[in-house]
N, C-alpha and C positions, 0 to 999 in steps of 0.2 A: 477611954482616954479622956482626961479632963480638958475642958475648954479654958483658955487663958482669957481673962477679962481685965481690961485696963480700968484701974480704980481711980485715976486722977484725970483732971482736965488740963494738966500742964502741957505746954507745947513740946513736941519732940525736939531733941537736941539740935537737929539740923533743920533750918527753915527752908521751905521750898516754895517756889512760885511757878505759875503756869508760863511756859514758853509760848511763843507765837504759834507754834505748831500744836498746842494743846497739851503737850507732855510736860510733866513737872521737871524742873531743874533746880539745882542748888543755887542759892544766892551767894555772892562773894563773901558777905559778912558771916555766913554760916561755916565757912571753911577756916580751920585754924591756920595761923601763919606758919609757913614752913621755914623755920630758922635753920641755919647751918647745923646746929646741935641736933635738932629734930631730924633733919635729913641724914646726918651721920648715924644716929641711933637706929633709924629705920633701915638704912643700908646694912648696918652690922647685923641686925635681927634677921633680915631676909637673906643676906649672903651666907650667914652661918647655917640657916635652915636648908637652903638650896645646896650648899656645898656638902653638908652631911648626907643629903639625899643622893647626890651624885656619887659620892664615895661609896655609899651603901650599894648602889646599883652597879657600879664598876666592880666592887668586890663580888657581887653576885655573878657577874660575867666570869670572873676568875674561878668561881666554883664549877663552871662548865669544863674546866681543864681536866677533870677526872675521867680518864679514858676508860675506866671500868663502867662508867654510866653513860658516856657520850661518845659518839663517833664524829670526827670533824676532819676537814682537809686543811692543808697549809693555805690554800687559796681562801677558804672561809675565814681563817684567822687574819690573813692580810686585809680582807675587806673590813672586818670588825675594827682592827687597829687603825686602818686608814681613816675610817669614818670618825673614830674617837679623836684621832690627832687633828683632823680637819675641823671638827667642831670646837675643840679646845683652842686651836690657833685662831679661828674666826672670833671666838669670844675674847681672847686676849687682845686681838687687834682692835676690837671695839673699845676696850679700856685704854690701850696705848694711844689711840687716836684722840680720845677725850683728854688725856694728859697732855699730849703735844699741843692741842688747840688751846688749852688754858694756860700753858707755860708762856710767861712773858719773854719777849725776845725782839730782836731787830734784824731785819733782812732787807736787802735792796734787790 
């Protein structure tokens, strides 16, 4: 295996300084500004990847329906689908709560 050798003395992209506890921390000027466009692009990138993963895994669960290869009870199916519905409802509620909080409105 070849060793990797750094050939320049240029500083690393993110500056770091020592915190009071001796550990290194990033300084504020080393962090790129998080504009709405950057946040939206990052959300889209991560959401697409995670949604594809979730769909692929759920499809894999569907493959377990082959009775020629697997034995399962109705109770087991109920547990699986209850867990999936609960997780999905909790996740959707997190997004709904954020939208409601940010929506302008007036109430007495």
